[in-house]
Structure formats: C-alpha cells, structure tokens
C-alpha positions as CSV (number, residue, x, y, z in Angstrom):
1,M,83.3,92.7,195.4
2,S,86.1,94.6,197.2
3,H,86.4,98.3,197.1
4,G,88.6,101.0,198.6
5,L,92.4,100.9,199.3
6,P,93.5,97.2,199.3
7,T,95.2,95.8,202.3
8,Q,98.9,94.7,202.1
9,S,97.8,91.1,201.8
10,L,95.5,91.9,198.9
11,K,98.2,93.8,197.1
12,K,100.6,91.0,197.6
13,Q,98.1,88.5,196.2
14,M,97.6,90.7,193.1
15,F,101.4,90.9,192.7
16,E,101.8,87.1,192.9
17,E,99.0,86.6,190.4
18,L,100.7,89.1,188.0
19,K,103.9,87.1,188.3
20,R,102.1,83.8,187.8
21,R,100.3,85.1,184.6
22,G,103.0,85.3,182.0
23,D,100.6,87.0,179.6
24,G,99.3,89.6,182.1
25,P,101.7,92.4,181.4
26,L,101.5,91.7,177.7
27,N,97.7,92.6,177.8
28,Y,98.5,95.9,179.4
29,K,101.2,96.7,176.9
30,Q,99.2,95.8,173.8
31,N,96.0,97.5,174.8
32,T,97.5,100.7,176.1
33,Q,100.0,101.1,173.2
34,K,97.2,100.5,170.7
35,S,95.1,103.2,172.4
36,V,97.9,105.7,172.3
37,R,98.6,105.0,168.6
38,A,94.9,105.5,167.9
39,R,94.8,108.7,169.9
40,D,97.7,110.1,168.0
41,A,96.1,109.2,164.7
42,R,92.9,111.0,165.7
43,A,94.7,114.0,167.0
44,A,96.6,114.3,163.6
45,E,93.2,114.6,161.8
46,W,92.7,118.0,163.5
47,P,95.3,120.6,162.3
48,D,94.2,122.8,165.2
49,F,94.2,120.0,167.8
50,E,96.4,121.8,170.2
51,D,94.3,125.0,169.9
52,R,91.2,123.0,170.7
53,R,92.9,121.4,173.6
54,D,93.9,124.8,175.0
55,R,90.4,126.2,174.6
56,I,88.8,123.2,176.3
57,T,91.4,123.2,179.1
58,N,90.6,126.9,179.7
59,R,86.8,126.2,179.7
60,R,87.2,123.2,182.0
61,Q,89.3,125.3,184.4
62,S,86.7,128.1,184.3
63,A,84.0,125.5,185.2
64,V,86.1,124.2,188.1
65,E,86.8,127.6,189.5
66,N,83.1,128.5,189.3
67,L,81.6,125.2,190.6
68,P,79.5,126.6,193.5
69,A,77.8,129.1,191.1
70,L,77.3,126.4,188.4
71,H,75.7,124.1,190.9
72,E,73.2,126.7,191.9
73,Q,72.3,127.1,188.2
74,L,72.2,123.3,187.8
75,V,69.9,122.7,190.7
76,A,67.5,125.3,189.4
77,R,67.4,123.5,186.0
78,W,67.0,120.1,187.6
79,E,64.0,121.3,189.6
80,E,62.4,122.7,186.4
81,N,63.0,119.4,184.7
82,G,61.5,117.3,187.5
83,V,64.8,115.8,188.7
84,T,65.3,115.3,192.4
85,A,68.9,116.3,193.5
86,H,70.6,114.9,196.6
87,Y,74.0,116.1,197.9
88,A,76.2,113.7,199.8
89,A,79.2,114.7,201.9
90,D,81.0,111.4,201.8
91,A,81.0,107.9,200.4
92,G,78.9,106.5,203.3
93,E,76.2,109.1,202.9
94,A,76.1,108.7,199.1
95,A,75.7,104.9,199.3
96,G,73.1,105.3,202.1
97,L,71.0,107.7,199.9
98,V,71.0,105.2,197.0
99,V,70.1,102.3,199.2
100,G,67.3,104.2,200.8
101,L,65.8,105.2,197.5
102,I,65.9,101.6,196.2
103,Q,64.4,100.2,199.4
104,K,61.4,102.4,199.0
105,T,60.6,100.6,195.8
106,G,60.7,97.2,197.4
107,V,63.0,95.7,194.7
108,D,65.9,93.5,195.5
109,R,67.7,93.5,192.1
110,I,68.8,96.5,190.0
111,V,70.8,97.1,186.8
112,K,73.8,99.3,186.7
113,S,75.9,100.9,184.0
114,K,79.6,101.7,184.3
115,S,80.5,104.3,186.9
116,M,83.9,104.8,188.6
117,L,82.2,106.9,191.2
118,T,80.1,103.9,192.4
119,E,83.4,102.0,192.7
120,E,84.8,104.9,194.8
121,I,81.9,105.0,197.2
122,G,81.7,101.1,197.5
123,L,78.1,101.1,196.3
124,N,77.9,97.5,195.3
125,N,79.0,96.4,198.7
126,A,76.5,98.7,200.4
127,L,73.7,97.3,198.1
128,E,74.5,93.7,198.8
129,Q,74.7,94.3,202.5
130,A,71.1,95.7,202.2
131,G,69.9,92.6,200.4
132,I,69.9,94.3,196.9
133,H,71.8,92.6,194.1
134,P,73.4,95.0,191.6
135,V,74.0,93.7,188.1
136,E,76.8,95.4,186.2
137,T,75.7,95.7,182.5
138,D,78.9,97.2,180.9
139,L,80.6,94.1,179.4
140,G,84.0,94.8,181.1
141,E,82.3,95.6,184.4
142,Y,80.1,92.5,184.1
143,I,83.2,90.4,183.7
144,V,85.1,91.8,186.7
145,Q,82.0,91.6,188.8
146,L,81.7,87.9,188.0
147,R,85.4,87.5,189.0
148,G,84.9,89.5,192.3
149,E,87.5,92.1,191.2
150,V,87.7,95.8,190.9
151,P,88.3,97.5,187.4
152,S,91.9,97.7,186.3
153,H,91.5,100.7,184.0
154,I,89.2,103.8,183.9
155,T,87.7,103.1,180.5
156,M,88.6,99.4,180.0
157,P,87.7,97.7,183.3
158,A,88.7,94.1,182.2
159,M,91.9,95.1,180.2
160,H,94.0,92.7,182.4
161,L,92.1,89.7,181.0
162,N,92.3,87.8,177.7
163,R,89.6,86.0,175.9
164,R,90.6,82.6,177.3
165,D,90.1,84.1,180.8
166,V,86.7,85.3,179.9
167,G,85.8,82.0,178.2
168,R,86.7,80.0,181.4
169,L,84.8,82.5,183.5
170,F,81.6,82.3,181.5
171,A,81.7,78.6,181.4
172,E,82.0,78.5,185.2
173,K,79.6,81.3,186.1
174,L,77.0,81.2,183.3
175,G,77.0,77.5,182.6
176,V,77.7,77.9,178.9
177,P,80.1,75.8,176.7
178,Y,83.7,77.0,176.8
179,T,84.8,79.2,173.9
180,D,87.3,81.9,173.4
181,D,85.5,83.4,170.4
182,P,84.8,87.1,171.3
183,P,81.5,87.4,169.3
184,T,80.2,84.2,171.0
185,L,81.3,85.4,174.4
186,T,79.5,88.7,173.8
187,R,76.4,86.9,172.8
188,Y,76.4,84.9,176.0
189,A,76.7,88.1,178.0
190,R,73.9,89.8,176.0
191,E,71.5,86.9,176.5
192,A,72.1,86.9,180.2
193,L,71.8,90.7,180.5
194,R,68.8,91.1,178.3
195,K,66.6,89.4,180.9
196,E,67.9,91.8,183.5
197,F,67.2,94.9,181.4
198,L,63.6,93.8,180.7
199,S,62.7,93.0,184.3
200,A,64.6,95.9,186.1
201,R,62.5,98.5,187.9
202,V,65.6,100.6,189.0
203,G,68.6,101.6,187.0
204,I,71.8,103.2,188.2
205,C,74.2,105.2,186.0
206,G,77.2,107.5,186.3
207,V,77.4,111.0,184.9
208,N,80.2,112.1,182.6
209,F,79.0,115.7,182.6
210,A,76.0,117.7,183.8
211,V,75.2,120.8,181.7
212,A,74.5,123.8,183.9
213,E,72.8,125.7,181.1
214,T,70.1,123.1,180.5
215,G,70.3,120.5,183.3
216,H,71.1,117.6,180.9
217,I,72.9,114.6,182.3
218,A,75.3,113.2,179.8
219,T,76.7,109.7,179.7
220,V,79.3,108.6,177.2
221,T,79.4,104.9,176.3
222,N,80.3,102.4,173.6
223,E,77.6,99.9,174.5
224,G,73.8,100.1,174.4
225,N,73.6,99.2,178.1
226,G,73.8,102.8,179.1
227,R,70.6,103.6,177.3
228,M,68.8,100.4,178.5
229,V,69.7,101.2,182.1
230,T,68.3,104.8,181.8
231,S,65.2,104.2,179.7
232,Q,63.7,100.8,180.7
233,P,63.4,101.1,184.5
234,D,60.7,103.2,186.2
235,M,63.4,104.9,188.5
236,V,66.8,106.0,187.4
237,I,69.5,107.1,190.0
238,A,72.5,108.9,188.6
239,L,75.6,109.4,190.6
240,M,77.8,112.4,189.9
241,G,81.1,113.7,191.2
242,W,80.7,117.3,192.4
243,E,83.2,118.5,189.8
244,R,81.6,116.9,186.7
245,V,79.8,120.1,185.6
246,T,80.2,121.9,182.3
247,Q,78.7,125.2,181.3
248,S,76.8,124.6,178.0
249,L,75.9,122.1,175.4
250,G,78.6,123.6,173.2
251,D,81.2,122.8,175.8
252,L,79.8,119.3,176.2
253,A,80.1,118.7,172.4
254,E,83.8,119.6,172.4
255,L,84.5,117.6,175.6
256,W,82.8,114.6,174.1
257,Q,85.0,114.6,171.0
258,L,88.2,115.2,173.0
259,L,87.2,112.5,175.6
260,S,86.7,109.8,172.9
261,R,89.8,110.7,170.9
262,S,92.0,110.8,173.9
263,G,90.7,107.7,175.7
264,T,90.1,105.1,173.0
265,G,91.2,106.8,169.8
266,Q,87.7,107.0,168.4
267,R,86.4,110.1,166.6
268,T,83.3,109.8,168.8
269,T,82.0,107.2,171.1
270,V,79.1,105.0,169.9
271,Y,76.6,106.6,172.2
272,L,76.2,110.1,173.8
273,N,73.1,109.7,176.0
274,L,71.4,112.9,177.2
275,M,68.8,112.6,179.9
276,Q,66.9,115.7,181.0
277,G,64.3,114.3,183.4
278,P,61.4,112.0,183.9
279,A,59.7,110.8,180.6
280,E,56.1,111.5,179.7
281,G,55.8,108.8,177.0
282,P,55.3,105.0,177.2
283,T,59.0,104.4,177.9
284,G,61.5,106.0,180.1
285,P,61.8,106.6,183.9
286,R,59.0,108.0,185.9
287,E,61.5,109.2,188.6
288,V,65.0,110.6,188.1
289,H,67.3,111.1,191.1
290,I,70.8,112.5,191.0
291,V,73.2,112.0,193.9
292,V,76.0,114.5,193.8
293,V,79.0,113.3,195.7
294,D,81.6,115.4,197.5
295,N,83.8,112.8,199.2
296,G,86.8,115.1,199.4
297,R,86.3,117.1,196.2
298,K,85.4,120.4,197.9
299,K,88.5,120.1,200.0
300,V,90.5,119.7,196.8
301,H,88.7,122.7,195.2
302,A,89.7,124.9,198.1
303,D,93.4,123.8,197.7
304,R,94.9,126.1,195.0
305,E,97.8,123.7,194.5
306,M,95.6,120.7,193.9
307,Q,92.5,122.2,192.3
308,E,93.6,121.5,188.7
309,V,93.1,117.7,189.2
310,L,89.3,118.4,189.2
311,R,89.6,119.1,185.5
312,C,90.0,115.4,184.9
313,I,87.4,114.0,182.4
314,R,88.3,110.3,183.2
315,C,89.4,109.4,179.7
316,G,92.2,107.1,180.9
317,A,94.8,108.5,178.4
318,C,97.4,109.1,181.1
319,Q,97.1,105.4,182.1
320,N,97.7,104.4,178.4
321,A,100.8,106.6,178.1
322,C,102.4,105.8,181.5
323,P,105.4,103.4,181.2
324,V,104.8,102.1,184.7
325,Y,101.1,101.4,184.2
326,R,102.0,99.6,181.0
327,Q,104.1,97.1,182.9
328,V,102.0,96.4,186.0
329,G,98.4,97.4,185.1
330,G,95.9,98.9,187.6
331,H,95.5,96.5,190.5
332,P,99.0,96.8,192.1
333,Y,98.4,100.6,192.7
334,G,95.6,100.0,195.2
335,G,92.5,102.2,195.5
336,V,89.9,102.8,192.8
337,Y,91.9,105.1,190.5
338,A,95.1,103.7,189.2
339,G,97.9,105.1,187.1
340,P,99.1,108.7,187.0
341,I,95.7,110.2,187.7
342,G,95.1,107.8,190.6
343,K,98.4,108.7,192.1
344,V,97.0,112.2,192.5
345,L,93.3,111.6,193.1
346,E,93.7,108.9,195.8
347,P,95.8,111.1,198.2
348,A,94.1,114.3,197.2
349,L,90.6,113.0,197.9
350,H,91.3,110.9,200.9
351,G,94.5,112.5,202.4
352,V,98.1,111.6,201.9
353,D,98.1,109.5,205.1
354,E,95.5,107.2,203.5
355,A,97.5,106.8,200.3
356,P,101.1,107.6,201.4
357,H,102.9,105.7,198.6
358,H,100.9,106.9,195.6
359,P,102.7,110.2,195.0
360,F,106.1,108.4,195.1
361,A,105.1,105.6,192.6
362,S,106.2,107.7,189.6
363,S,109.3,108.4,187.5
364,L,107.9,111.9,186.8
365,C,108.7,111.3,183.0
366,G,105.8,113.6,182.1
367,A,104.1,111.3,179.5
368,C,100.8,111.7,181.4
369,E,100.8,115.5,181.2
370,E,101.8,115.5,177.6
371,I,98.8,113.3,176.6
372,C,96.2,114.7,179.0
373,P,93.4,116.3,177.0
374,V,92.8,119.0,179.6
375,K,96.6,119.4,180.5
376,I,96.5,118.5,184.1
377,P,100.1,119.0,185.4
378,I,100.3,115.6,187.0
379,P,104.1,115.6,187.7
380,K,103.8,119.0,189.5
381,L,100.9,117.8,191.6
382,L,102.8,114.6,192.5
383,L,105.7,116.7,193.7
384,D,103.3,118.9,195.8
385,L,101.8,115.7,197.3
386,R,105.3,114.4,198.1
387,H,106.0,117.6,199.9
388,K,102.8,117.3,201.9
389,R,103.5,113.7,202.7
390,V,107.0,114.4,204.1
391,G,105.5,117.2,206.1
392,T,103.1,114.8,207.9
393,R,105.8,112.4,209.1
394,S,106.8,112.3,212.7
395,K,110.3,113.5,213.6
396,H,110.8,110.0,215.0
397,D,109.9,108.3,211.7
398,P,112.7,105.8,210.9
399,E,112.8,107.1,207.3
400,H,114.4,110.4,208.6
401,T,117.3,108.3,210.0
402,V,117.6,106.4,206.8
403,W,117.9,109.5,204.7
404,R,120.2,111.1,207.2
405,V,122.6,108.1,207.0
406,Y,122.2,108.1,203.2
407,R,123.3,111.8,203.0
408,E,126.3,111.1,205.2
409,V,127.4,108.1,203.1
410,M,126.9,109.7,199.7
411,S,128.7,113.0,200.7
412,E,132.1,111.3,201.3
413,P,133.6,108.9,198.6
414,G,135.4,106.8,201.2
415,R,132.2,106.2,203.2
416,Y,130.3,105.4,199.9
417,E,132.9,102.8,198.9
418,A,133.0,101.2,202.4
419,A,129.2,101.0,202.5
420,A,129.1,99.4,199.0
421,R,131.6,96.8,200.0
422,V,129.6,95.9,203.2
423,A,126.4,95.7,201.1
424,R,127.9,93.4,198.5
425,G,129.2,91.1,201.2
426,A,126.0,91.1,203.2
427,Q,123.8,90.1,200.2
428,R,125.7,86.8,200.1
429,L,123.9,85.8,203.3
430,F,120.5,85.9,201.7
431,P,118.8,83.3,199.4
432,G,119.4,84.1,195.8
433,G,121.9,86.8,196.7
434,A,119.3,89.5,197.0
435,M,118.9,91.6,200.1
436,P,115.2,91.9,201.2
437,I,113.9,95.4,202.0
438,P,110.9,95.6,204.3
439,G,107.8,96.8,202.5
440,W,109.5,97.1,199.1
441,T,110.1,93.3,198.6
442,D,106.6,92.5,199.6
443,H,105.5,93.4,196.1
444,R,108.7,93.5,194.1
445,E,111.8,91.4,193.5
446,A,114.8,92.6,195.5
447,P,117.6,94.3,193.7
448,K,121.1,92.8,193.5
449,F,124.4,94.6,194.0
450,A,127.0,94.2,191.3
451,A,129.9,91.9,192.1
452,Q,132.3,94.8,191.9
453,S,131.8,98.6,191.7
454,F,132.5,100.6,188.5
455,R,135.6,102.1,190.1
456,E,137.0,98.7,190.9
457,W,136.3,97.5,187.4
458,Y,137.9,100.6,185.9
459,A,140.9,100.4,188.1
460,G,141.4,96.7,187.1
461,R,141.1,97.8,183.4
462,E,143.8,100.4,183.9
463,Q,146.1,97.8,185.4
464,K,145.7,95.5,182.5
465,D,146.5,98.3,180.1
466,E,149.7,99.1,182.0
467,R,150.8,95.6,181.5
C-alpha cells in the first residue's frame, strides 16, 4: 500500500483512471452532497447551533494553545491508569516504536481499526517490511487495502468506489461469488474479518481525542470493529496526533456530537468507545500503549499564523462542501489529507517545499470555512502558505520571469491584444488545437483560446449594426 506524497507518475495514473471511469466523479458528487444536506438538517435541529459551534471552537482553541500543559496532565493520568505512553518526533520514529512493540510479542499478523495518522506515518508499509501483516478492519479501509490504494476521504475511505467495484474486488480477492448487493458484500467482509478478530493478539487503533482530565482515549466509529480491535487482543497500541487532546469529558461530549453532525449528518455516531487502560476482567487488553506523534505538529503550534489548523477534528465536512473536491475526489491531491484541510495540513506539517502546489489548488470560495465545525479559517491559511511558498523560491525561478512578462503584457492593451493573436495562431500547431502547458497538462486537459477575442467580436457586431 503506497503512502506519502505521490510521485508525478502516480498522480498521472490516478488522473487517467478518473477520466476512464465515467462514474467516478459522480460518486464524489452524490456522496458529498448527501453528507452536506444531512449536516444542514442536523444543524437545523439545534436552534443554538451557531452558539454551540462558537463555544466548542473557543474550547478547542484553548486546548490547542495549552497543549504542553495538557500533555503533562494527560501523562500523569495515563500512568495512574496503567497506560504506557511513548512520544515520537517523526513518522519514522513512530512507526519504529509500533514495530518494536509488536515484535516483542512474536506475532506476525495484527488487526487495525481506521486511523488517518497511521496512513500519515506509513505504518502499514513499515509493518509489512518487518514481516508483520496488518489487516484493516474498517470496511472502507479494508476495501482500499485490498485494492492497494490510499483512502480518498477522511471519514469515507472508499467513497470513490461503487458497489460493482467492490463486488468485482471481493470476487477476485476473497474468492466469493460476484454480487453487487451491499448487505451480501458486507456479510462477506464480516465473515473474513471475524476470523481475524478472534485470533488477533495485537490491535492497533487511532485516537479521536484523549481527555486530559481523566486519561480516557476516545474513538468515534460507525462500525463495531473499533471495539473488537480494542477489546479482543491482549495488547492494544493507540496512535494519537500530538494535538488531539481535549480538556474534559464534557468537552468530549460536545465534540462528539458536533463531529458526527458535521461529518456524516448523524445525530451521533453508532459507537463512542472510551478506553482508560488495561482491563482486569476476562476480556480486554492486558497492555495498552499510546504512541503520541509530533511529525511537524509542534512546529505548527509554534507558528501563530498556522496554529489554528490544529483545531481540526477530522470530520471531513470541508471535503464534502468543497466544489473542487466534489469534482475530482481525494487521490489527485496527493498526500494523505485531501481537500481543503489537506491543502493546509500537508504543507504545514511537512513544509511548503514538500507540497508546493497544495496551497494554490483552491478557488478560495470559503465553503470550507463556512461548514467547518471549529471554524478553521482555511482560505486565510492558504493565503499565508502561498506567501510562504513564494518567499522560498529562488530569484532564478522561471516563474518569476513568467509573471514579469505577464505583468508587462497585461498592463498595456496593445501588448495584450498582440499576445492573444500570437497565442491563437500558435495553438493551431498542436493536436486538437490545445496548447500543452508543462506540469499543468500532465494532469488536466489543456485550455483552448477562443477563435476571436471579445473585442474583435464586439467590433464586428458594431460594423453589422452600422450597415
């Protein structure tokens, strides 16, 4: 399974597949629009929805600003609860810690519930390289793992696929009869995964929030796999982003409701799983480890311009509302986090040089900020990142010359008209009458110039009127 920022060839391959699949964009449009409509319906049920949103935004920002102190409180609670905490500076260290913990048990197969952080650190690749096979147990993640893909959405990993795709996949990979009936497909997955749950000795999960007041680890899911992964095995390893801390159980309750209403339009998710530490009864883990991952988050925390992005609760609402994401889905963005939040997170966490195009892949329409449950000012952060990106460019960067020429052409009507005539004539030399643009047309169809300019058309219209 590939992780990290895709290469140009991989992005081109994804683009070609999107063009080949006539129903691909339709899946994104239908599912995201349905989620937004459901979100709006749930928001309308609360007359004080905006007041709640303001309160939770303020509480979330307060938690972000006080993360170092909250982590001190959290570690103390974890020690009291019998949880072992590990702090990892980057993706490699985090993956190495998890691999080391599993190797001590001697197992070569583990079960895993949904976690975008494990995608971020490339955990599945690291486990497989160490001879440990991870089995994704969230249905969407299970499907994309079988396909050798990365998730295309934060909360709906397999949103880019339809039931026929899944039917063909299960027939090929699981050896079951082909069907496109969703309940039957779900039963096939359940039967395959049930064996994994019952035999697993190690389970890996993500963390939606950790509660500083009590030390609880909260996971929010719509499938029972989250509980199976954290209650059946002897050892549970939870991976948590450094920023995913909330102050109290009261804050968690409000975040939970806002997360589910914003992300999928549910009043609440089916499961809210709270794990406090090792279990003393006949079931439950004997060991609980938490790996807290920095991987750029402390750098973002120290940057006052970018700090607000750490409020993100990974609901995916901004992806659902984004008109660009609705058209192309998640894969063409590259990286782990797609859509509006990904355009901020990828360059913020890894540096603008590692994701130079992300801040510019936006119309800045503001739909993302309008729907965000914790009011992250994504358009403002994108502009800040664009400014930083421009500041990192060499003075010899060809783009400086391009914009300098553009400024000279656009500042004088005669130059503009002459350039337009040259461009319209030049495009006739290319197949299809479209002029290729290096980089741009690797993943997009080239634009075509009109046969005549508006001024030429208007002048011709005036001449006809005079006659």
